[in-house]
RODO-117068 format. One record per residue: residue number from 1; residue in one letter; y negated, z, x negated of N, C-alpha, C in turn. Coordinates in steps of 0.05 Angstrom, whole numbers, plus 32768, in hexadecimal, padded with zeros to 4 digits. Example, Ala and Ser with C-alpha at 12.3 -4.5 7.8 and 13.67 -1.06 7.14 Angstrom:
% residues 2
(1,'A',(8072,809C,7EF8),(805A,809C,7F0A),(8042,809C,7EF8))
(2,'S',(802D,808E,7EFF),(8015,808F,7EEF),(7FFF,809D,7EFE))
//
This chain:
% residues 158
(1,'X',(7C7D,7FE0,8006),(7C76,7FFA,800F),(7C85,800F,7FFE))
(2,'X',(7C78,8023,7FF5),(7C84,8037,7FE4),(7C89,8050,7FF4))
(3,'X',(7CA0,805D,7FEE),(7CA6,8077,7FFB),(7C9D,808D,7FE8))
(4,'X',(7C8F,80A0,7FF2),(7C86,80B6,7FE2),(7C9D,80C9,7FDD))
(5,'X',(7CA3,80CE,7FC4),(7CB8,80E1,7FBD),(7CAD,80FE,7FBF))
(6,'X',(7CBA,810D,7FCF),(7CB2,8129,7FD1),(7CC9,813B,7FC9))
(7,'X',(7CC4,8154,7FC5),(7CD9,8167,7FBE),(7CEE,8167,7FD4))
(8,'X',(7CE6,8166,7FED),(7CF8,8167,8003),(7D0A,814E,8003))
(9,'X',(7CFF,8136,7FFF),(7D0F,811E,7FFF),(7D22,811E,7FE7))
(10,'X',(7D1A,8129,7FD1),(7D2D,812B,7FBA),(7D43,813E,7FC0))
(11,'X',(7D3E,8154,7FCD),(7D52,8167,7FD5),(7D65,815C,7FE9))
(12,'X',(7D5B,814C,7FFC),(7D6C,813E,8010),(7D7F,812C,8002))
(13,'X',(7D76,811E,7FED),(7D87,810C,7FDE),(7D9E,811C,7FD1))
(14,'X',(7D98,8133,7FC7),(7DAC,8144,7FBA),(7DC0,814D,7FCF))
(15,'X',(7DB7,8154,7FE8),(7DCA,815C,7FFD),(7DDD,8145,8003))
(16,'X',(7DD2,812D,8004),(7DE3,8115,800A),(7DF8,8112,7FF5))
(17,'X',(7DF0,8114,7FDB),(7E04,8112,7FC6),(7E18,8128,7FC6))
(18,'X',(7E0F,8140,7FCC),(7E21,8157,7FCE),(7E36,8154,7FE3))
(19,'X',(7E2D,814A,7FFA),(7E3F,8145,8011),(7E54,8130,8009))
(20,'X',(7E4B,811A,7FFD),(7E5E,8105,7FF5),(7E72,8110,7FE0))
(21,'X',(7E68,811F,7FCD),(7E7A,812A,7FB9),(7E8F,813D,7FC5))
(22,'X',(7E86,814D,7FD8),(7E97,8160,7FE5),(7EAD,8151,7FF5))
(23,'X',(7EA4,813C,8004),(7EB7,812D,8014),(7ECB,811E,8002))
(24,'X',(7EC1,8113,7FEB),(7ED3,8105,7FD9),(7EE8,8118,7FCE))
(25,'X',(7EE0,8130,7FC5),(7EF3,8143,7FBA),(7F08,814B,7FCF))
(26,'X',(7EFF,814F,7FE8),(7F11,8156,7FFD),(7F25,8140,8003))
(27,'X',(7F1B,8127,8002),(7F2D,8110,8007),(7F41,810C,7FF0))
(28,'X',(7F39,8111,7FD8),(7F4B,810F,7FC1),(7F60,8125,7FC3))
(29,'X',(7F58,813D,7FC9),(7F6B,8154,7FCA),(7F7E,8152,7FE2))
(30,'X',(7F73,814B,7FF9),(7F84,814A,8012),(7F7E,8130,8021))
(31,'X',(7F88,8119,8017),(7F83,8100,8025),(7F92,80FE,803F))
(32,'X',(7F88,80EE,8052),(7F98,80E9,806A),(7FB2,80DC,8063))
(33,'X',(7FC6,80DE,8075),(7FE0,80D2,806F),(7FDE,80B4,8068))
(34,'X',(7FEB,80AD,8052),(7FEC,8091,804A),(7FD3,8086,803D))
(35,'X',(7FC0,8098,8036),(7FA7,808F,802A),(7FA3,809C,800E))
(36,'X',(7F98,808D,7FFC),(7F90,8098,7FE2),(7F75,808D,7FDA))
(37,'X',(7F65,809E,7FCD),(7F4A,8096,7FC5),(7F4C,808B,7FA8))
(38,'X',(7F3E,8075,7FA3),(7F3B,806B,7F88),(7F25,807C,7F7B))
(39,'X',(7F2D,8093,7F6F),(7F19,80A6,7F65),(7F09,809B,7F4E))
(40,'X',(7F15,8089,7F3E),(7F06,807D,7F28),(7EEF,806C,7F32))
(41,'X',(7EF4,805C,7F47),(7EDE,804C,7F52),(7EC8,805D,7F5E))
(42,'X',(7ED1,8072,7F6C),(7EBD,8084,7F79),(7EAD,8094,7F65))
(43,'X',(7EB9,809A,7F4E),(7EAB,80A9,7F39),(7E96,8097,7F2C))
(44,'X',(7E9A,807D,7F2C),(7E87,806A,7F21),(7E70,8066,7F33))
(45,'X',(7E75,8067,7F4E),(7E61,8061,7F62),(7E66,8072,7F7A))
(46,'X',(7E58,8088,7F7D),(7E5C,809B,7F93),(7E56,808E,7FAE))
(47,'X',(7E47,8078,7FAE),(7E3E,806B,7FC7),(7E53,8057,7FD1))
(48,'X',(7E69,8053,7FC2),(7E7D,803F,7FCA),(7E98,8049,7FC2))
(49,'X',(7EAA,804D,7FD6),(7EC5,8057,7FD1),(7ED9,8042,7FDA))
(50,'X',(7EEF,8041,7FCB),(7F06,8030,7FD3),(7F1D,8042,7FDA))
(51,'X',(7F28,803E,7FF1),(7F3F,804E,7FFA),(7F57,803C,8000))
(52,'X',(7F6D,8042,7FF3),(7F86,8033,7FF7),(7F94,803F,8010))
(53,'X',(7F9F,802E,8020),(7FAC,8037,8039),(7FC6,8029,803D))
(54,'X',(7FDB,8039,8043),(7FF5,802E,804A),(7FF8,802E,8068))
(55,'X',(8004,8019,8072),(8009,8018,808F),(801C,802F,8096))
(56,'X',(8016,803D,80AC),(8025,8054,80B4),(8042,804D,80BC))
(57,'X',(8055,805E,80B5),(8071,805A,80BC),(8074,8058,80DB))
(58,'X',(8085,8046,80E4),(808B,8044,8100),(8076,8034,810F))
(59,'X',(8063,8027,8101),(804E,8017,810E),(8052,7FF9,8106))
(60,'X',(8042,7FE8,8113),(8043,7FCB,810C),(803B,7FC6,80EF))
(61,'X',(802D,7FD9,80E3),(8022,7FD6,80C8),(8032,7FE4,80B2))
(62,'X',(804A,7FEF,80BA),(805B,7FFD,80A7),(8061,7FEA,8090))
(63,'X',(805F,7FF4,8077),(8065,7FE5,805F),(804E,7FD4,8055))
(64,'X',(8039,7FD2,8065),(8021,7FC2,805C),(800E,7FD4,804D))
(65,'X',(7FFF,7FC9,803A),(7FEB,7FD7,802B),(7FD0,7FCB,8030))
(66,'X',(7FBC,7FDC,8034),(7FA1,7FD4,8039),(7F8D,7FE2,8027))
(67,'X',(7F75,7FD6,8025),(7F60,7FE2,8015),(7F47,7FE4,8026))
(68,'X',(7F3C,7FFD,8027),(7F23,8001,8036),(7F0C,8005,8023))
(69,'X',(7EF5,7FFA,8029),(7EDD,7FFE,801A),(7EC9,800E,802B))
(70,'X',(7EC2,8025,8021),(7EAE,8036,802E),(7E94,8033,801E))
(71,'X',(7E7E,802B,802C),(7E64,802A,801F),(7E51,803E,802E))
(72,'X',(7E43,804E,801E),(7E31,8062,8029),(7E14,805C,8022))
(73,'X',(7E03,8060,8036),(7DE6,805D,8030),(7DDB,8079,8029))
(74,'X',(7DC3,8079,8020),(7DB6,8093,801A),(7DB0,80A3,8033))
(75,'X',(7DB5,8097,804A),(7DB0,80A6,8063),(7DCA,80B4,806E))
(76,'X',(7DE0,80B1,805F),(7DF9,80BF,8066),(7DF4,80DD,8064))
(77,'X',(7DFD,80ED,8076),(7E0F,80E8,808D),(7E01,80E2,80A7))
(78,'X',(7DE7,80DD,80A6),(7DD9,80D7,80BF),(7DDF,80BA,80C8))
(79,'X',(7DE5,80A8,80B5),(7DEE,808D,80BB),(7E0C,808C,80B3))
(80,'X',(7E1B,807D,80C3),(7E38,807B,80BD),(7E3C,806B,80A3))
(81,'X',(7E53,806F,8097),(7E5A,805D,8080),(7E61,8042,808B))
(82,'X',(7E5E,802E,807A),(7E67,8013,8081),(7E84,8012,8076))
(83,'X',(7E97,800C,8088),(7EB3,800C,8080),(7EBF,7FF1,8087))
(84,'X',(7ECC,7FE4,8073),(7ED9,7FCB,8077),(7EF4,7FCA,8069))
(85,'X',(7F06,7FBA,8073),(7F1E,7FB4,8064),(7F17,7F9E,8050))
(86,'X',(7F22,7F9F,8038),(7F1D,7F8B,8025),(7F37,7F83,8017))
(87,'X',(7F35,7F6E,8007),(7F4D,7F65,7FF8),(7F5D,7F51,8007))
(88,'X',(7F75,7F4B,7FFC),(7F85,7F35,8007),(7F93,7F3C,8021))
(89,'X',(7F95,7F56,8028),(7FA4,7F5D,8040),(7F92,7F6C,8054))
(90,'X',(7F85,7F5C,8065),(7F75,7F67,807B),(7F88,7F6A,8093))
(91,'X',(7F89,7F82,80A0),(7F9B,7F85,80B6),(7F95,7F72,80CD))
(92,'X',(7FAA,7F66,80D9),(7FA7,7F56,80F1),(7FA7,7F6A,8108))
(93,'X',(7F8F,7F6E,8113),(7F8C,7F83,8128),(7F74,7F7B,813A))
(94,'X',(7F75,7F81,8154),(7F60,7F79,8166),(7F45,7F86,815F))
(95,'X',(7F44,7F9C,8150),(7F2B,7FA9,8149),(7F23,7FA4,812C))
(96,'X',(7F30,7F91,811F),(7F29,7F8A,8103),(7F24,7F6C,8102))
(97,'X',(7F0C,7F65,80FA),(7F05,7F48,80F8),(7F13,7F3D,80DF))
(98,'X',(7F16,7F23,80DE),(7F23,7F16,80C8),(7F14,7F1A,80AD))
(99,'X',(7EFB,7F21,80AE),(7EEB,7F27,8096),(7EEE,7F44,808D))
(100,'X',(7EFE,7F54,809C),(7F02,7F70,8094),(7EF1,7F84,80A3))
(101,'X',(7EDD,7F7B,80B2),(7ECC,7F8E,80C1),(7EDB,7F9B,80D7))
(102,'X',(7ED6,7FB5,80DA),(7EE5,7FC6,80ED),(7ED4,7FCC,8105))
(103,'X',(7EDE,7FC7,811D),(7ED0,7FCD,8136),(7EDA,7FE8,8140))
(104,'X',(7ECB,7FFD,8139),(7ED3,8018,8140),(7EB9,8027,8147))
(105,'X',(7EB8,8032,815E),(7E9F,803E,8168),(7E94,8054,8157))
(106,'X',(7EA5,8063,8149),(7E9A,8079,8138),(7E8C,806E,811F))
(107,'X',(7E8F,8054,811A),(7E80,8047,8104),(7E66,803C,810D))
(108,'X',(7E60,803E,8127),(7E46,8034,8131),(7E3A,8049,8144))
(109,'X',(7E3A,8043,815D),(7E2B,8053,8171),(7E36,806F,8174))
(110,'X',(7E4F,8074,816F),(7E5B,808F,8173),(7E5B,809F,8159))
(111,'X',(7E4E,8096,8144),(7E4D,80A5,812B),(7E3D,80BF,812F))
(112,'X',(7E46,80D3,8121),(7E38,80ED,8121),(7E3A,80F9,8105))
(113,'X',(7E25,8106,80FC),(7E26,8113,80E1),(7E3C,8128,80DF))
(114,'X',(7E47,8130,80F5),(7E5D,8143,80F5),(7E77,8136,80EC))
(115,'X',(7E78,811B,80EE),(7E90,810C,80E6),(7E90,810A,80C7))
(116,'X',(7EA7,8102,80BD),(7EAB,8100,80A0),(7EBB,80E8,8099))
(117,'X',(7EBE,80E3,807F),(7ECF,80CD,8076),(7EEC,80D2,807F))
(118,'X',(7EF4,80EB,807D),(7F0F,80F3,8086),(7F13,80EB,80A4))
(119,'X',(7F00,80F1,80B5),(7F03,80EB,80D1),(7F03,80CD,80D6))
(120,'X',(7EF3,80BE,80C6),(7EF4,80A0,80C8),(7F0F,8096,80C0))
(121,'X',(7F1A,80A0,80AA),(7F35,8098,80A1),(7F4A,809D,80B6))
(122,'X',(7F49,80B5,80C2),(7F5C,80BC,80D7),(7F5A,80AA,80EF))
(123,'X',(7F41,80A2,80F6),(7F3D,8090,810D),(7F48,8074,8107))
(124,'X',(7F45,806B,80EE),(7F50,8051,80E6),(7F6F,8052,80E7))
(125,'X',(7F7A,8067,80DD),(7F98,806A,80DE),(7FA1,8069,80FB))
(126,'X',(7F93,8078,810D),(7F9A,8079,8129),(7F97,805D,8136))
(127,'X',(7F81,804F,812F),(7F7C,8035,813A),(7F93,8022,8134))
(128,'X',(7F9B,8021,811A),(7FB1,8010,8112),(7FCB,8019,811E))
(129,'X',(7FD0,8032,811F),(7FE9,803D,8129),(7FEE,8038,8146))
(130,'X',(7FD8,8036,8156),(7FDB,8032,8173),(7FDE,8015,817B))
(131,'X',(7FDC,8003,8167),(7FDD,7FE6,816D),(7FFA,7FDE,8176))
(132,'X',(7FFC,7FCF,818B),(8016,7FC6,8196),(801C,7FA9,818F))
(133,'X',(8007,7F9A,8188),(800B,7F7E,8182),(7FF5,7F75,816F))
(134,'X',(7FFC,7F66,815A),(7FE9,7F5D,8147),(7FDA,7F44,8150))
(135,'X',(7FC0,7F46,8150),(7FAE,7F2F,8153),(7F93,7F38,814A))
(136,'X',(7F82,7F24,8143),(7F68,7F2B,8137),(7F52,7F1B,8145))
(137,'X',(7F3B,7F27,8145),(7F24,7F19,8151),(7F1B,7F03,813D))
(138,'X',(7F12,7EED,8149),(7F07,7ED7,8139),(7EEC,7EDF,812E))
(139,'X',(7EE8,7EDB,8115),(7ECE,7EE0,8109),(7EC0,7EC5,8105))
(140,'X',(7EAC,7EBF,8116),(7E9F,7EA5,8116),(7E91,7E9F,80FB))
(141,'X',(7E89,7EB3,80ED),(7E7B,7EAF,80D3),(7E8E,7EA6,80BD))
(142,'X',(7EA7,7EAE,80BF),(7EBA,7EA5,80AA),(7ECA,7E8D,80B2))
(143,'X',(7EC8,7E84,80CC),(7ED8,7E6E,80D6),(7EF5,7E72,80D1))
(144,'X',(7EFE,7E8A,80D2),(7F1A,7E91,80CC),(7F27,7E9D,80E4))
(145,'X',(7F3F,7E93,80EB),(7F4F,7EA0,8100),(7F6A,7EA7,80F4))
(146,'X',(7F73,7EBE,80FB),(7F8E,7EC6,80F3),(7F9A,7ED6,810A))
(147,'X',(7F96,7ECB,8122),(7FA0,7ED9,813A),(7FBE,7ED6,813C))
(148,'X',(7FCA,7EED,8144),(7FE6,7EED,814B),(7FE8,7EFB,8166))
(149,'X',(7FF5,7EEE,8179),(7FF7,7EFB,8193),(7FE3,7EEF,81A7))
(150,'X',(7FE3,7EFB,81BF),(7FD2,7EF1,81D5),(7FB7,7EFE,81D4))
(151,'X',(7FA2,7EEE,81D1),(7F86,7EF8,81CF),(7F7D,7F07,81E8))
(152,'X',(7F8A,7F02,81FF),(7F82,7F10,8217),(7F8D,7F2C,8219))
(153,'X',(7FA0,7F33,8207),(7FAC,7F4E,8207),(7FA4,7F5B,81EC))
(154,'X',(7F93,7F6E,81EC),(7F8A,7F7A,81D3),(7F9F,7F88,81C3))
(155,'X',(7FB5,7F90,81D0),(7FCC,7F9B,81C1),(7FC8,7FB7,81B8))
(156,'X',(7FB4,7FC5,81C2),(7FB1,7FE1,81BB),(7FAF,7FF2,81D4))
(157,'X',(7FB7,800B,81D1),(7FB5,801D,81E8),(7F98,8024,81EC))
(158,'X',(7F90,8026,8205),(7F74,802D,820B),(7F70,804B,8209))
//
């Protein structure tokens, strides 16, 4: 099935790119605490950003380094970005699966076009900072467990 290209659909595509470029520049100029954008990767592919993240001081993740992968569809900002942790250091956390997928409501049902990459980053910082005990959900597809702590206690403030 073919989609008919119209002037309106082409302009919508430009709005999407403009919004991403604006958010990228904002994130590079004023990143959230402990985060830096890999601007060379983002300049090669506007649809996929890599963000380096340091564990916040005074938290269980202090001194740890993480890498986030943001993937955007052409429907952004109406659809949320897909955000995962990647690389050798996936945080051990009750809302992060061992494969790096993040269980955060603003990445699914609570997403709104009014939200931004900056707000997602701040939510991830908050999620990790509020953790009281490290443990991770089992990901049945990867057959990988790296749980630490009691699985009956999620270890985060409600």
